[in-house]
C-alpha positions, 0 to 999 in steps of 0.5 A: 477447463473448470477450476475450483473456487480456491484455485480461482482465488489463487489466480486472482491473488497472483494477478494482484501480486504481479500488478504490484510487482510491475508497479514497483519496477516502474516506480524504481525505473522512474527514480521512485522512491527517492533515496532517503536524506535522513538517517532516522525518522522524525522524532515522536513518529512512533506515538502516531503509528497505529498498533498492529491489528488496530482498526484503520480510522475513517480517512479521506486521501486526496489523489490526482484522480480524486478523493479516496475514502477508507471506511471501517469494515471494508478491505483496503490494500495500502502500499507505503514507500518510505522515500525521503523523510 
């Protein structure tokens, strides 16, 4: 059966959504993110946040599998869990 390019993209998007949902369920089952112990965020955090639509700066994050590099002009998906302040 032949699919159109748009249906192929939709299948890829749905597969990604299913993977993210599966990861979220696994993290919750393992107790993550932990319940927040603060009622509000740290003071001044708003001044350090990027504005909506701002370019993500060149960044290197250290992970258990090695460094992860975020370069301007490339597409990245970040998932943030608030966890405990």
